py3Dmol code that shows the C-alpha trace and the ligand (Angstrom):
import py3Dmol

protein = """\
ATOM      1  CA  MET A   1     -59.786  11.709  39.003  1.00  0.00           C
ATOM      2  CA  THR A   2     -58.947   8.407  37.368  1.00  0.00           C
ATOM      3  CA  HIS A   3     -56.379   7.759  40.098  1.00  0.00           C
ATOM      4  CA  HIS A   4     -58.982   8.035  42.849  1.00  0.00           C
ATOM      5  CA  PHE A   5     -61.397   5.850  40.916  1.00  0.00           C
ATOM      6  CA  GLY A   6     -58.650   3.230  40.399  1.00  0.00           C
ATOM      7  CA  ALA A   7     -57.782   3.235  44.083  1.00  0.00           C
ATOM      8  CA  ALA A   8     -61.442   2.820  44.999  1.00  0.00           C
ATOM      9  CA  LEU A   9     -61.689  -0.207  42.734  1.00  0.00           C
ATOM     10  CA  VAL A  10     -58.696  -1.840  44.368  1.00  0.00           C
ATOM     11  CA  VAL A  11     -60.140  -1.290  47.826  1.00  0.00           C
ATOM     12  CA  ALA A  12     -63.521  -2.606  46.716  1.00  0.00           C
ATOM     13  CA  ALA A  13     -61.926  -5.710  45.226  1.00  0.00           C
ATOM     14  CA  LEU A  14     -59.921  -6.362  48.373  1.00  0.00           C
ATOM     15  CA  GLY A  15     -62.995  -5.860  50.519  1.00  0.00           C
ATOM     16  CA  ALA A  16     -64.852  -8.490  48.505  1.00  0.00           C
ATOM     17  CA  ALA A  17     -61.945 -10.917  48.784  1.00  0.00           C
ATOM     18  CA  GLY A  18     -61.738 -10.344  52.529  1.00  0.00           C
ATOM     19  CA  ALA A  19     -65.455 -10.960  53.000  1.00  0.00           C
ATOM     20  CA  SER A  20     -65.183 -14.336  51.284  1.00  0.00           C
ATOM     21  CA  SER A  21     -62.741 -15.684  53.864  1.00  0.00           C
ATOM     22  CA  ALA A  22     -63.255 -15.833  57.601  1.00  0.00           C
ATOM     23  CA  ILE A  23     -59.516 -15.610  58.291  1.00  0.00           C
ATOM     24  CA  ALA A  24     -58.710 -12.890  55.782  1.00  0.00           C
ATOM     25  CA  GLN A  25     -56.702  -9.910  56.933  1.00  0.00           C
ATOM     26  CA  PRO A  26     -57.837  -7.003  54.807  1.00  0.00           C
ATOM     27  CA  ALA A  27     -54.991  -4.743  55.930  1.00  0.00           C
ATOM     28  CA  ALA A  28     -52.365  -7.370  55.067  1.00  0.00           C
ATOM     29  CA  ASN A  29     -54.054  -7.940  51.713  1.00  0.00           C
ATOM     30  CA  ALA A  30     -54.091  -4.226  51.032  1.00  0.00           C
ATOM     31  CA  ILE A  31     -50.416  -3.923  51.920  1.00  0.00           C
ATOM     32  CA  ASP A  32     -49.577  -6.801  49.577  1.00  0.00           C
ATOM     33  CA  ALA A  33     -51.663  -5.269  46.812  1.00  0.00           C
ATOM     34  CA  HIS A  34     -49.957  -1.883  47.098  1.00  0.00           C
ATOM     35  CA  LEU A  35     -46.534  -3.528  47.249  1.00  0.00           C
ATOM     36  CA  ALA A  36     -47.316  -5.584  44.145  1.00  0.00           C
ATOM     37  CA  ALA A  37     -48.523  -2.470  42.354  1.00  0.00           C
ATOM     38  CA  ALA A  38     -45.355  -0.621  43.354  1.00  0.00           C
ATOM     39  CA  LYS A  39     -43.143  -3.450  42.104  1.00  0.00           C
ATOM     40  CA  ALA A  40     -45.032  -3.604  38.818  1.00  0.00           C
ATOM     41  CA  ALA A  41     -44.705   0.141  38.361  1.00  0.00           C
ATOM     42  CA  ALA A  42     -40.997   0.091  39.199  1.00  0.00           C
ATOM     43  CA  GLY A  43     -40.060  -2.712  36.838  1.00  0.00           C
ATOM     44  CA  PHE A  44     -36.307  -2.618  36.312  1.00  0.00           C
ATOM     45  CA  ASP A  45     -36.325   1.163  35.885  1.00  0.00           C
ATOM     46  CA  PHE A  46     -36.794   2.326  39.465  1.00  0.00           C
ATOM     47  CA  THR A  47     -35.393  -0.386  41.705  1.00  0.00           C
ATOM     48  CA  GLY A  48     -33.547   2.166  43.849  1.00  0.00           C
ATOM     49  CA  THR A  49     -36.695   4.078  44.680  1.00  0.00           C
ATOM     50  CA  LEU A  50     -38.605   0.845  45.298  1.00  0.00           C
ATOM     51  CA  ALA A  51     -35.928  -0.447  47.666  1.00  0.00           C
ATOM     52  CA  ARG A  52     -35.656   2.821  49.557  1.00  0.00           C
ATOM     53  CA  ILE A  53     -39.328   3.551  50.207  1.00  0.00           C
ATOM     54  CA  CYS A  54     -41.139   0.220  49.789  1.00  0.00           C
ATOM     55  CA  VAL A  55     -38.702  -2.346  51.123  1.00  0.00           C
ATOM     56  CA  ALA A  56     -36.730  -0.421  53.708  1.00  0.00           C
ATOM     57  CA  PRO A  57     -38.442   2.891  54.365  1.00  0.00           C
ATOM     58  CA  GLN A  58     -36.968   5.256  56.891  1.00  0.00           C
ATOM     59  CA  THR A  59     -39.540   6.326  59.420  1.00  0.00           C
ATOM     60  CA  GLY A  60     -39.573   9.539  61.358  1.00  0.00           C
ATOM     61  CA  PRO A  61     -37.760  12.816  60.846  1.00  0.00           C
ATOM     62  CA  GLY A  62     -34.113  13.439  61.637  1.00  0.00           C
ATOM     63  CA  ALA A  63     -33.222  15.399  64.743  1.00  0.00           C
ATOM     64  CA  ASP A  64     -31.965  19.003  64.729  1.00  0.00           C
ATOM     65  CA  VAL A  65     -28.363  18.023  65.339  1.00  0.00           C
ATOM     66  CA  ARG A  66     -25.009  19.246  64.113  1.00  0.00           C
ATOM     67  CA  PRO A  67     -23.994  17.429  60.905  1.00  0.00           C
ATOM     68  CA  PRO A  68     -21.347  14.716  61.264  1.00  0.00           C
ATOM     69  CA  PRO A  69     -17.830  15.360  59.927  1.00  0.00           C
ATOM     70  CA  PRO A  70     -17.549  15.121  56.122  1.00  0.00           C
ATOM     71  CA  PRO A  71     -17.012  11.615  54.754  1.00  0.00           C
ATOM     72  CA  ASP A  72     -13.888  10.729  52.813  1.00  0.00           C
ATOM     73  CA  ARG A  73     -13.825  12.452  49.427  1.00  0.00           C
ATOM     74  CA  ALA A  74     -13.454   9.120  47.633  1.00  0.00           C
ATOM     75  CA  THR A  75     -16.913   8.121  48.849  1.00  0.00           C
ATOM     76  CA  TRP A  76     -18.631  10.992  47.025  1.00  0.00           C
ATOM     77  CA  PHE A  77     -16.477  12.532  44.317  1.00  0.00           C
ATOM     78  CA  THR A  78     -17.398  11.909  40.696  1.00  0.00           C
ATOM     79  CA  GLU A  79     -16.590  13.834  37.541  1.00  0.00           C
ATOM     80  CA  PRO A  80     -19.059  16.463  36.312  1.00  0.00           C
ATOM     81  CA  GLY A  81     -20.537  16.092  32.862  1.00  0.00           C
ATOM     82  CA  LYS A  82     -22.678  17.566  30.123  1.00  0.00           C
ATOM     83  CA  VAL A  83     -25.921  15.594  29.985  1.00  0.00           C
ATOM     84  CA  PHE A  84     -28.093  17.559  27.544  1.00  0.00           C
ATOM     85  CA  ASP A  85     -27.341  20.530  25.276  1.00  0.00           C
ATOM     86  CA  ASN A  86     -28.394  22.844  28.122  1.00  0.00           C
ATOM     87  CA  LEU A  87     -28.042  20.699  31.264  1.00  0.00           C
ATOM     88  CA  TYR A  88     -24.865  19.823  33.146  1.00  0.00           C
ATOM     89  CA  PHE A  89     -24.347  17.488  36.106  1.00  0.00           C
ATOM     90  CA  VAL A  90     -22.292  18.989  38.937  1.00  0.00           C
ATOM     91  CA  GLY A  91     -23.250  16.497  41.638  1.00  0.00           C
ATOM     92  CA  THR A  92     -21.659  13.697  43.597  1.00  0.00           C
ATOM     93  CA  LYS A  93     -21.942   9.910  43.392  1.00  0.00           C
ATOM     94  CA  ILE A  94     -24.907  10.149  45.745  1.00  0.00           C
ATOM     95  CA  HIS A  95     -26.551  13.561  45.337  1.00  0.00           C
ATOM     96  CA  SER A  96     -27.313  15.546  42.223  1.00  0.00           C
ATOM     97  CA  SER A  97     -26.898  19.200  41.397  1.00  0.00           C
ATOM     98  CA  TRP A  98     -27.744  20.387  37.888  1.00  0.00           C
ATOM     99  CA  ALA A  99     -26.745  23.496  35.982  1.00  0.00           C
ATOM    100  CA  LEU A 100     -29.427  24.542  33.480  1.00  0.00           C
ATOM    101  CA  THR A 101     -27.914  26.985  31.006  1.00  0.00           C
ATOM    102  CA  THR A 102     -30.010  29.745  29.461  1.00  0.00           C
ATOM    103  CA  SER A 103     -29.455  32.728  27.159  1.00  0.00           C
ATOM    104  CA  GLU A 104     -28.970  34.970  30.218  1.00  0.00           C
ATOM    105  CA  GLY A 105     -27.044  32.819  32.686  1.00  0.00           C
ATOM    106  CA  ILE A 106     -27.521  29.652  34.683  1.00  0.00           C
ATOM    107  CA  ILE A 107     -30.236  28.206  36.905  1.00  0.00           C
ATOM    108  CA  LEU A 108     -28.784  25.765  39.451  1.00  0.00           C
ATOM    109  CA  LEU A 109     -30.988  22.950  40.768  1.00  0.00           C
ATOM    110  CA  ASP A 110     -30.049  21.790  44.288  1.00  0.00           C
ATOM    111  CA  THR A 111     -26.695  22.272  45.999  1.00  0.00           C
ATOM    112  CA  LEU A 112     -25.508  19.042  47.704  1.00  0.00           C
ATOM    113  CA  TYR A 113     -23.970  18.927  51.201  1.00  0.00           C
ATOM    114  CA  ASP A 114     -21.871  21.958  52.092  1.00  0.00           C
ATOM    115  CA  TYR A 115     -18.686  19.838  52.138  1.00  0.00           C
ATOM    116  CA  ALA A 116     -19.169  18.909  48.458  1.00  0.00           C
ATOM    117  CA  SER A 117     -20.488  22.173  47.051  1.00  0.00           C
ATOM    118  CA  GLU A 118     -17.167  23.964  46.588  1.00  0.00           C
ATOM    119  CA  GLU A 119     -15.484  21.208  44.602  1.00  0.00           C
ATOM    120  CA  ALA A 120     -18.456  19.576  42.871  1.00  0.00           C
ATOM    121  CA  ILE A 121     -20.489  22.674  42.003  1.00  0.00           C
ATOM    122  CA  VAL A 122     -18.012  25.562  41.751  1.00  0.00           C
ATOM    123  CA  GLY A 123     -15.118  23.361  40.625  1.00  0.00           C
ATOM    124  CA  GLY A 124     -17.346  21.194  38.444  1.00  0.00           C
ATOM    125  CA  MET A 125     -18.799  24.168  36.577  1.00  0.00           C
ATOM    126  CA  LYS A 126     -15.337  25.570  35.935  1.00  0.00           C
ATOM    127  CA  LYS A 127     -14.167  22.186  34.620  1.00  0.00           C
ATOM    128  CA  LEU A 128     -17.112  22.194  32.213  1.00  0.00           C
ATOM    129  CA  GLY A 129     -16.383  25.724  31.007  1.00  0.00           C
ATOM    130  CA  LEU A 130     -19.303  27.264  32.899  1.00  0.00           C
ATOM    131  CA  ASP A 131     -18.942  30.384  35.036  1.00  0.00           C
ATOM    132  CA  PRO A 132     -20.358  29.862  38.551  1.00  0.00           C
ATOM    133  CA  ALA A 133     -20.814  33.642  38.792  1.00  0.00           C
ATOM    134  CA  ALA A 134     -23.406  33.298  35.999  1.00  0.00           C
ATOM    135  CA  VAL A 135     -25.760  31.389  38.338  1.00  0.00           C
ATOM    136  CA  LYS A 136     -28.653  33.830  38.759  1.00  0.00           C
ATOM    137  CA  TYR A 137     -31.082  31.457  40.462  1.00  0.00           C
ATOM    138  CA  VAL A 138     -30.691  28.420  42.692  1.00  0.00           C
ATOM    139  CA  ILE A 139     -33.799  26.285  43.162  1.00  0.00           C
ATOM    140  CA  ILE A 140     -33.684  24.177  46.334  1.00  0.00           C
ATOM    141  CA  THR A 141     -36.082  21.241  46.274  1.00  0.00           C
ATOM    142  CA  HIS A 142     -36.129  21.008  50.054  1.00  0.00           C
ATOM    143  CA  ALA A 143     -34.183  22.118  53.097  1.00  0.00           C
ATOM    144  CA  HIS A 144     -32.320  18.963  54.016  1.00  0.00           C
ATOM    145  CA  GLY A 145     -28.552  19.209  54.353  1.00  0.00           C
ATOM    146  CA  ASP A 146     -27.872  17.082  51.276  1.00  0.00           C
ATOM    147  CA  HIS A 147     -29.581  19.588  48.948  1.00  0.00           C
ATOM    148  CA  VAL A 148     -29.355  22.986  50.640  1.00  0.00           C
ATOM    149  CA  GLY A 149     -25.699  22.734  51.716  1.00  0.00           C
ATOM    150  CA  GLY A 150     -24.288  24.987  48.979  1.00  0.00           C
ATOM    151  CA  ALA A 151     -27.061  27.607  49.005  1.00  0.00           C
ATOM    152  CA  LYS A 152     -25.233  29.934  51.365  1.00  0.00           C
ATOM    153  CA  LEU A 153     -22.054  29.713  49.272  1.00  0.00           C
ATOM    154  CA  MET A 154     -23.941  30.605  46.068  1.00  0.00           C
ATOM    155  CA  GLN A 155     -25.800  33.427  47.794  1.00  0.00           C
ATOM    156  CA  ASP A 156     -22.746  34.918  49.511  1.00  0.00           C
ATOM    157  CA  ARG A 157     -20.137  34.534  46.759  1.00  0.00           C
ATOM    158  CA  PHE A 158     -22.107  34.942  43.546  1.00  0.00           C
ATOM    159  CA  GLY A 159     -25.239  36.806  44.635  1.00  0.00           C
ATOM    160  CA  SER A 160     -27.436  34.009  43.286  1.00  0.00           C
ATOM    161  CA  ARG A 161     -31.112  34.319  44.199  1.00  0.00           C
ATOM    162  CA  ILE A 162     -32.300  31.299  46.223  1.00  0.00           C
ATOM    163  CA  VAL A 163     -35.772  29.846  45.592  1.00  0.00           C
ATOM    164  CA  MET A 164     -37.313  27.532  48.194  1.00  0.00           C
ATOM    165  CA  GLY A 165     -40.694  26.544  49.636  1.00  0.00           C
ATOM    166  CA  ALA A 166     -41.927  28.767  52.497  1.00  0.00           C
ATOM    167  CA  PRO A 167     -42.112  26.013  55.146  1.00  0.00           C
ATOM    168  CA  ASP A 168     -38.554  24.964  54.344  1.00  0.00           C
ATOM    169  CA  TRP A 169     -37.275  28.535  54.693  1.00  0.00           C
ATOM    170  CA  GLU A 170     -38.942  28.441  58.116  1.00  0.00           C
ATOM    171  CA  SER A 171     -37.303  25.147  59.038  1.00  0.00           C
ATOM    172  CA  ILE A 172     -33.880  26.645  58.256  1.00  0.00           C
ATOM    173  CA  GLU A 173     -34.645  29.686  60.372  1.00  0.00           C
ATOM    174  CA  LYS A 174     -35.826  27.520  63.279  1.00  0.00           C
ATOM    175  CA  SER A 175     -32.906  25.105  63.184  1.00  0.00           C
ATOM    176  CA  VAL A 176     -30.466  25.524  66.049  1.00  0.00           C
ATOM    177  CA  ASN A 177     -27.750  23.012  65.206  1.00  0.00           C
ATOM    178  CA  GLN A 178     -27.879  21.995  61.560  1.00  0.00           C
ATOM    179  CA  TYR A 179     -26.032  24.993  60.070  1.00  0.00           C
ATOM    180  CA  PRO A 180     -22.769  25.383  61.998  1.00  0.00           C
ATOM    181  CA  ASN A 181     -21.263  27.271  59.034  1.00  0.00           C
ATOM    182  CA  GLY A 182     -24.190  29.669  58.707  1.00  0.00           C
ATOM    183  CA  LYS A 183     -27.579  29.671  57.028  1.00  0.00           C
ATOM    184  CA  PRO A 184     -28.690  31.033  53.676  1.00  0.00           C
ATOM    185  CA  LYS A 185     -30.760  34.180  54.181  1.00  0.00           C
ATOM    186  CA  ARG A 186     -34.446  33.947  53.276  1.00  0.00           C
ATOM    187  CA  ASP A 187     -34.934  34.962  49.669  1.00  0.00           C
ATOM    188  CA  ILE A 188     -37.524  33.953  47.056  1.00  0.00           C
ATOM    189  CA  VAL A 189     -40.488  31.839  48.189  1.00  0.00           C
ATOM    190  CA  ALA A 190     -41.562  29.184  45.676  1.00  0.00           C
ATOM    191  CA  THR A 191     -45.211  29.325  44.616  1.00  0.00           C
ATOM    192  CA  ASP A 192     -47.312  26.632  43.019  1.00  0.00           C
ATOM    193  CA  ASP A 193     -47.157  26.866  39.222  1.00  0.00           C
ATOM    194  CA  GLY A 194     -44.722  29.749  39.677  1.00  0.00           C
ATOM    195  CA  LYS A 195     -42.031  30.196  37.081  1.00  0.00           C
ATOM    196  CA  VAL A 196     -38.341  30.872  37.486  1.00  0.00           C
ATOM    197  CA  THR A 197     -37.548  32.585  34.207  1.00  0.00           C
ATOM    198  CA  LEU A 198     -34.092  33.466  32.939  1.00  0.00           C
ATOM    199  CA  GLY A 199     -33.582  34.573  29.352  1.00  0.00           C
ATOM    200  CA  ASP A 200     -35.081  31.983  27.012  1.00  0.00           C
ATOM    201  CA  THR A 201     -35.764  29.407  29.734  1.00  0.00           C
ATOM    202  CA  ALA A 202     -38.512  28.940  32.321  1.00  0.00           C
ATOM    203  CA  VAL A 203     -38.654  26.366  35.101  1.00  0.00           C
ATOM    204  CA  THR A 204     -42.215  25.707  36.265  1.00  0.00           C
ATOM    205  CA  LEU A 205     -42.478  24.948  39.975  1.00  0.00           C
ATOM    206  CA  ALA A 206     -44.919  22.517  41.573  1.00  0.00           C
ATOM    207  CA  LEU A 207     -45.352  22.543  45.334  1.00  0.00           C
ATOM    208  CA  THR A 208     -45.258  18.887  46.410  1.00  0.00           C
ATOM    209  CA  PRO A 209     -45.365  18.759  50.211  1.00  0.00           C
ATOM    210  CA  GLY A 210     -44.716  15.382  51.776  1.00  0.00           C
ATOM    211  CA  HIS A 211     -41.019  14.631  52.109  1.00  0.00           C
ATOM    212  CA  THR A 212     -40.822  18.060  53.758  1.00  0.00           C
ATOM    213  CA  PRO A 213     -43.681  20.563  54.089  1.00  0.00           C
ATOM    214  CA  GLY A 214     -42.016  22.867  51.557  1.00  0.00           C
ATOM    215  CA  THR A 215     -40.804  20.352  48.976  1.00  0.00           C
ATOM    216  CA  VAL A 216     -40.670  21.825  45.468  1.00  0.00           C
ATOM    217  CA  SER A 217     -40.713  19.743  42.297  1.00  0.00           C
ATOM    218  CA  MET A 218     -40.407  21.186  38.812  1.00  0.00           C
ATOM    219  CA  PHE A 219     -40.728  20.890  35.064  1.00  0.00           C
ATOM    220  CA  PHE A 220     -38.426  22.312  32.420  1.00  0.00           C
ATOM    221  CA  GLN A 221     -37.180  21.672  28.909  1.00  0.00           C
ATOM    222  CA  VAL A 222     -33.863  20.227  27.923  1.00  0.00           C
ATOM    223  CA  LYS A 223     -32.543  19.707  24.423  1.00  0.00           C
ATOM    224  CA  ASP A 224     -30.949  16.531  23.107  1.00  0.00           C
ATOM    225  CA  ASN A 225     -29.012  17.553  20.000  1.00  0.00           C
ATOM    226  CA  GLY A 226     -31.569  20.297  19.484  1.00  0.00           C
ATOM    227  CA  ARG A 227     -34.625  18.133  20.159  1.00  0.00           C
ATOM    228  CA  PRO A 228     -36.688  19.536  23.062  1.00  0.00           C
ATOM    229  CA  LEU A 229     -37.711  17.155  25.848  1.00  0.00           C
ATOM    230  CA  THR A 230     -39.656  17.881  29.017  1.00  0.00           C
ATOM    231  CA  VAL A 231     -38.152  16.900  32.365  1.00  0.00           C
ATOM    232  CA  ALA A 232     -40.186  16.052  35.459  1.00  0.00           C
ATOM    233  CA  TYR A 233     -37.910  16.707  38.451  1.00  0.00           C
ATOM    234  CA  SER A 234     -39.037  15.048  41.660  1.00  0.00           C
ATOM    235  CA  GLY A 235     -38.146  17.156  44.693  1.00  0.00           C
ATOM    236  CA  GLY A 236     -38.387  14.770  47.651  1.00  0.00           C
ATOM    237  CA  THR A 237     -38.726  11.041  48.050  1.00  0.00           C
ATOM    238  CA  ALA A 238     -37.952   9.253  51.311  1.00  0.00           C
ATOM    239  CA  PHE A 239     -40.327   8.841  54.251  1.00  0.00           C
ATOM    240  CA  ASN A 240     -38.172  10.559  56.868  1.00  0.00           C
ATOM    241  CA  PHE A 241     -41.055  12.712  58.054  1.00  0.00           C
ATOM    242  CA  GLN A 242     -43.560  12.207  60.840  1.00  0.00           C
ATOM    243  CA  ASN A 243     -45.171   8.914  59.842  1.00  0.00           C
ATOM    244  CA  ASP A 244     -48.900   9.349  60.320  1.00  0.00           C
ATOM    245  CA  VAL A 245     -51.908   9.112  58.032  1.00  0.00           C
ATOM    246  CA  PRO A 246     -52.263  12.867  57.354  1.00  0.00           C
ATOM    247  CA  HIS A 247     -48.593  13.157  56.335  1.00  0.00           C
ATOM    248  CA  PHE A 248     -48.879  10.182  53.994  1.00  0.00           C
ATOM    249  CA  ASP A 249     -52.103  11.588  52.525  1.00  0.00           C
ATOM    250  CA  THR A 250     -50.243  14.806  51.750  1.00  0.00           C
ATOM    251  CA  TYR A 251     -47.344  12.881  50.208  1.00  0.00           C
ATOM    252  CA  ILE A 252     -49.653  10.698  48.106  1.00  0.00           C
ATOM    253  CA  ALA A 253     -51.630  13.708  46.853  1.00  0.00           C
ATOM    254  CA  SER A 254     -48.374  15.324  45.733  1.00  0.00           C
ATOM    255  CA  GLN A 255     -47.339  12.252  43.733  1.00  0.00           C
ATOM    256  CA  ARG A 256     -50.737  12.154  42.007  1.00  0.00           C
ATOM    257  CA  LYS A 257     -50.411  15.834  41.213  1.00  0.00           C
ATOM    258  CA  MET A 258     -46.964  15.210  39.706  1.00  0.00           C
ATOM    259  CA  ALA A 259     -48.317  12.309  37.644  1.00  0.00           C
ATOM    260  CA  GLU A 260     -51.119  14.486  36.287  1.00  0.00           C
ATOM    261  CA  LEU A 261     -48.776  17.355  35.452  1.00  0.00           C
ATOM    262  CA  ALA A 262     -46.145  15.054  33.951  1.00  0.00           C
ATOM    263  CA  GLY A 263     -48.788  13.414  31.785  1.00  0.00           C
ATOM    264  CA  SER A 264     -50.318  16.662  30.586  1.00  0.00           C
ATOM    265  CA  LEU A 265     -46.907  18.192  29.856  1.00  0.00           C
ATOM    266  CA  ASN A 266     -45.750  14.981  28.148  1.00  0.00           C
ATOM    267  CA  ALA A 267     -42.641  14.707  30.319  1.00  0.00           C
ATOM    268  CA  THR A 268     -40.429  11.935  28.955  1.00  0.00           C
ATOM    269  CA  VAL A 269     -37.417  12.507  31.227  1.00  0.00           C
ATOM    270  CA  LEU A 270     -37.444  11.802  34.978  1.00  0.00           C
ATOM    271  CA  MET A 271     -34.872  13.374  37.235  1.00  0.00           C
ATOM    272  CA  SER A 272     -34.356  13.496  40.961  1.00  0.00           C
ATOM    273  CA  ASN A 273     -31.820  14.831  43.429  1.00  0.00           C
ATOM    274  CA  HIS A 274     -30.453  11.414  44.476  1.00  0.00           C
ATOM    275  CA  SER A 275     -28.720   9.099  42.015  1.00  0.00           C
ATOM    276  CA  GLU A 276     -30.317   6.266  43.965  1.00  0.00           C
ATOM    277  CA  PHE A 277     -33.677   7.317  42.509  1.00  0.00           C
ATOM    278  CA  ASP A 278     -32.927   8.319  38.914  1.00  0.00           C
ATOM    279  CA  ASN A 279     -29.604   6.468  38.299  1.00  0.00           C
ATOM    280  CA  ALA A 280     -28.048   9.778  37.284  1.00  0.00           C
ATOM    281  CA  VAL A 281     -24.401   8.785  37.692  1.00  0.00           C
ATOM    282  CA  THR A 282     -24.859   5.567  35.692  1.00  0.00           C
ATOM    283  CA  LYS A 283     -26.889   7.323  32.991  1.00  0.00           C
ATOM    284  CA  ILE A 284     -24.264  10.043  32.627  1.00  0.00           C
ATOM    285  CA  LYS A 285     -21.657   7.350  31.920  1.00  0.00           C
ATOM    286  CA  LEU A 286     -23.995   5.680  29.419  1.00  0.00           C
ATOM    287  CA  GLU A 287     -24.674   9.018  27.748  1.00  0.00           C
ATOM    288  CA  ALA A 288     -20.968   9.678  27.348  1.00  0.00           C
ATOM    289  CA  ALA A 289     -20.653   6.336  25.500  1.00  0.00           C
ATOM    290  CA  ARG A 290     -23.790   6.824  23.391  1.00  0.00           C
ATOM    291  CA  LYS A 291     -23.469   6.293  19.648  1.00  0.00           C
ATOM    292  CA  ALA A 292     -25.280   8.404  17.048  1.00  0.00           C
ATOM    293  CA  GLY A 293     -28.902   7.347  16.720  1.00  0.00           C
ATOM    294  CA  GLU A 294     -29.078   5.654  20.119  1.00  0.00           C
ATOM    295  CA  PRO A 295     -31.679   6.998  22.572  1.00  0.00           C
ATOM    296  CA  HIS A 296     -30.618   9.298  25.388  1.00  0.00           C
ATOM    297  CA  PRO A 297     -30.415   7.218  28.602  1.00  0.00           C
ATOM    298  CA  PHE A 298     -32.523   9.799  30.435  1.00  0.00           C
ATOM    299  CA  GLU A 299     -35.309   9.744  27.841  1.00  0.00           C
ATOM    300  CA  ILE A 300     -37.451   6.985  29.306  1.00  0.00           C
ATOM    301  CA  GLY A 301     -40.808   7.996  27.822  1.00  0.00           C
ATOM    302  CA  ARG A 302     -44.046   9.336  29.189  1.00  0.00           C
ATOM    303  CA  ASP A 303     -45.354   6.041  30.546  1.00  0.00           C
ATOM    304  CA  ALA A 304     -42.169   5.338  32.493  1.00  0.00           C
ATOM    305  CA  VAL A 305     -42.260   8.837  33.996  1.00  0.00           C
ATOM    306  CA  LEU A 306     -45.818   8.176  35.145  1.00  0.00           C
ATOM    307  CA  ARG A 307     -44.732   4.806  36.572  1.00  0.00           C
ATOM    308  CA  TYR A 308     -42.135   6.595  38.665  1.00  0.00           C
ATOM    309  CA  PHE A 309     -44.792   8.608  40.467  1.00  0.00           C
ATOM    310  CA  LYS A 310     -46.900   5.459  40.778  1.00  0.00           C
ATOM    311  CA  VAL A 311     -44.040   3.783  42.675  1.00  0.00           C
ATOM    312  CA  MET A 312     -43.970   6.692  45.114  1.00  0.00           C
ATOM    313  CA  ASP A 313     -47.769   6.660  45.436  1.00  0.00           C
ATOM    314  CA  GLU A 314     -48.042   2.899  46.014  1.00  0.00           C
ATOM    315  CA  CYS A 315     -45.093   2.682  48.419  1.00  0.00           C
ATOM    316  CA  ALA A 316     -46.622   5.515  50.459  1.00  0.00           C
ATOM    317  CA  GLN A 317     -49.877   3.559  50.497  1.00  0.00           C
ATOM    318  CA  VAL A 318     -48.021   0.507  51.807  1.00  0.00           C
ATOM    319  CA  ALA A 319     -46.650   2.588  54.687  1.00  0.00           C
ATOM    320  CA  ARG A 320     -49.965   4.375  55.241  1.00  0.00           C
ATOM    321  CA  THR A 321     -51.918   1.101  55.388  1.00  0.00           C
ATOM    322  CA  LYS A 322     -49.519  -0.275  58.000  1.00  0.00           C
ATOM    323  CA  LEU A 323     -50.477   2.652  60.263  1.00  0.00           C
ATOM    324  CA  GLN A 324     -54.185   1.810  60.233  1.00  0.00           C
TER     325      GLN A 324
END
"""
ligand_1 = """\
1
ZN
Zn -34.514 15.067 52.016
"""
view = py3Dmol.view(width=600, height=400)
view.addModel(protein, "pdb")
view.setStyle({"model": 0}, {"cartoon": {"style": "trace"}})
view.addModel(ligand_1, "xyz")
view.setStyle({"model": 1}, {"stick": {}})
view.zoomTo()
view.show()
């Protein structure tokens, strides 16, 4: 509620400023105000997200075309690493995949492009001493090629159960060209506030439509040398969807929902599925060099987590205002 009230105040203030000047451009003022708010919220923590969706947003969805040939391995390969007591990075320089270990096996979060999944996920887990066959669940934040690429491999080879939002299962089924190597078969449909539970660990899902209609975000606990911390995992970010007011309203509502949930759950860690947004690859290097007593690079605090969702909210308002 406070978010709506705050937004109303901003609009009211801009309206008053516009009325005082015959040459004022309320829309331009509103765009500037949202951009300033986004920059303030981003600070130096979230410059990647700010640049991607406030400064140079992509507009419009991608076409249903065959994926291009894989890029050179050197452009994406990076070493896997242990990040928390129970969370391991098995991603690339660009995209993240996370292995959450539990008392009864592993929950995998996102699966990269198909060209990277064999080496980064299967190979990465083996390098870290984890058994890829122990992956019981794979949670896919959304059905774009850079996150769903390894789902079929995990389903076919290890029998992992795949969890995804209903509209994104549908988009896979409808696609003609995007899965030349085959599609994952429809499995578990993510529900709002649903839990993926394995042994001693539960991941709480939050449906956050916007980036795609079926985007799933989530909350779960990690441990830093035994100390439990709550992670807010943002499932979809860029504006490569149909750019109209209703789509931005949906996106904005999802970010406000995430902010409310993150606040009430006291999430102090923010993670995403692109290193561009959460600086995962850099933070993993910093973590590896961390001395005893130093803070974990991913533990940014509750206020910073809330600022992350504010950046998404305000940048979406910039884009939305431009449409009016
Ligand atoms: Zn995407």
